[in-house]
C-alpha positions in Angstrom: -0.1 0.3 0.1 3.1 2.6 0.9 4.5 1.7 -2.3 1.1 2.6 -4.1 0.8 6.0 -2.5 4.4 6.6 -2.9 3.8 6.0 -6.5 0.5 8.1 -7.0 2.5 11.0 -5.0 5.2 10.8 -7.8 2.7 10.7 -10.4 1.2 13.8 -9.5 4.8 15.8 -9.2 5.6 15.0 -12.4 2.2 16.2 -13.4 2.4 19.4 -11.5 6.1 19.7 -12.8 5.1 18.8 -16.4 2.0 21.4 -16.1 4.3 24.4 -14.4 7.2 23.6 -17.4 4.3 24.2 -20.3 3.2 27.6 -18.6 6.1 28.5 -18.8 6.9 28.4 -21.9 3.5 29.8 -22.9 5.0 32.7 -21.0 7.9 32.9 -22.6 6.5 32.5 -26.2 3.8 35.2 -25.2 6.3 37.8 -24.2 8.4 37.3 -27.6 5.1 37.1 -29.6 4.1 40.3 -28.0 7.9 42.0 -28.6 7.8 40.8 -32.4 4.2 42.0 -32.8 5.2 45.5 -31.4 7.6 45.9 -34.1 5.2 44.8 -37.2 2.9 47.1 -36.5 2.1 49.9 -39.5 2.2 52.9 -38.8 -1.5 54.5 -38.3 -2.9 56.7 -41.2 -5.5 58.8 -40.2 -8.1 59.2 -42.8 -9.1 63.2 -43.8 -12.8 62.9 -45.1 -13.4 64.5 -48.2 -15.4 67.9 -47.8 -18.0 65.7 -49.8 -18.1 63.5 -47.5 -18.4 65.5 -44.7 -21.3 66.9 -46.2 -23.2 63.9 -46.6 -22.6 62.7 -43.2 -23.9 66.1 -42.3 -27.1 65.6 -44.5 -27.4 61.7 -42.9 -27.5 63.4 -39.0 -29.6 66.4 -40.2 -32.4 63.6 -42.1 -32.0 61.2 -39.0 -33.0 64.1 -36.9 -35.9 65.4 -39.1 -37.1 61.7 -39.2 -37.4 61.4 -35.0 -39.1 65.2 -35.4 -42.2 63.7 -38.0 -42.0 60.5 -35.8 -42.7 62.7 -33.0 -45.2 64.9 -34.4 -43.0 67.9 -34.8 -42.5 70.2 -37.8 -39.2 69.5 -38.8 -36.2 72.2 -38.4 -35.1 73.8 -41.5 -31.8 72.7 -43.5 -28.8 74.3 -41.7 -26.6 73.8 -44.8 -26.6 75.4 -47.5 -27.2 72.5 -50.2 -26.0 74.7 -53.4 -22.3 73.6 -52.1 -23.1 70.1 -53.4 -21.9 71.6 -56.7 -18.6 72.7 -55.4 -18.0 70.6 -52.8 -14.2 68.7 -52.9 -15.1 64.7 -54.2 -13.3 62.0 -52.3 -10.6 60.4 -54.0 -11.0 58.8 -57.2 -14.5 60.3 -57.8 -16.1 63.5 -60.0 -19.0 64.5 -60.9 -20.9 62.7 -63.3 -23.9 63.8 -65.6 -26.3 60.9 -63.9 -24.7 62.7 -60.4 -25.3 66.3 -61.6 -29.2 65.5 -62.5 -29.7 63.3 -58.4 -28.0 66.7 -56.7 -30.6 69.2 -58.3 -33.3 67.2 -57.7 -32.2 66.3 -54.2 -31.8 69.8 -53.2 -35.7 70.4 -54.3 -37.2 67.4 -52.9 -34.7 68.4 -49.3 -36.1 71.6 -49.5 -39.9 70.8 -49.6 -39.7 68.4 -46.3 -39.3 72.1 -44.9 -42.1 73.4 -46.9 -45.3 74.4 -44.3 -47.6 75.4 -47.2 -47.3 72.2 -49.2 -50.2 69.5 -49.4 -47.9 66.5 -49.6 -48.1 65.0 -46.8 -44.8 65.5 -44.8 -44.1 61.7 -43.8 -44.3 61.3 -47.8 -41.8 64.6 -49.0 -39.5 63.1 -46.5 -39.2 59.8 -47.8 -39.2 61.2 -51.5 -36.3 63.0 -50.1 -34.6 59.9 -48.9 -35.4 57.8 -51.8 -33.6 60.0 -53.6 -30.8 59.6 -51.6 -30.6 55.5 -52.3 -31.4 56.3 -56.2 -28.2 58.4 -56.4 -26.3 56.2 -54.3 -27.3 53.1 -56.3 -25.6 54.7 -59.1 -22.7 56.8 -57.8 -21.6 55.6 -53.9 -23.2 52.5 -53.1 -21.0 52.4 -49.5 -23.8 53.5 -47.0 -27.2 52.6 -48.9 -27.4 50.2 -45.5 -27.3 53.6 -43.3 -29.2 55.3 -45.6 -32.4 52.9 -46.0 -32.5 53.1 -42.3 -34.1 56.9 -42.1 -37.0 55.6 -44.2 -40.2 56.3 -42.4 -42.1 52.8 -43.2 
């Protein structure tokens, strides 16, 4: 019986020793890996959005606020942005104004201004959705990236 207990204790010590050794090796490898990864990290370059991208972000925020006002039964605030600047704003790299873009932007300006028209016979929700649908129509041909985000602006 004593022989069996001694054997079992030796086996436990062996297991503890192996586990401790593996943990020690694992910690050393992680330290080397973290040092290596710090050396390999590329320099971060901050992206500077174009003037057009900034305007689009402002338009999105404004239309989100307008949607909330409409759903709350409030009269939406007038557009704080000069929409005619869309014709001259610096575009993102690789993009230029096309004939399709120019036609969309003119219609967009009209539909966006119509949202705040308090004398219109067209329902506010309908005017608002028309402006957002115009955004979607343009983005389907010019810059498809923000389409999912724009769709969230629609009022069902």
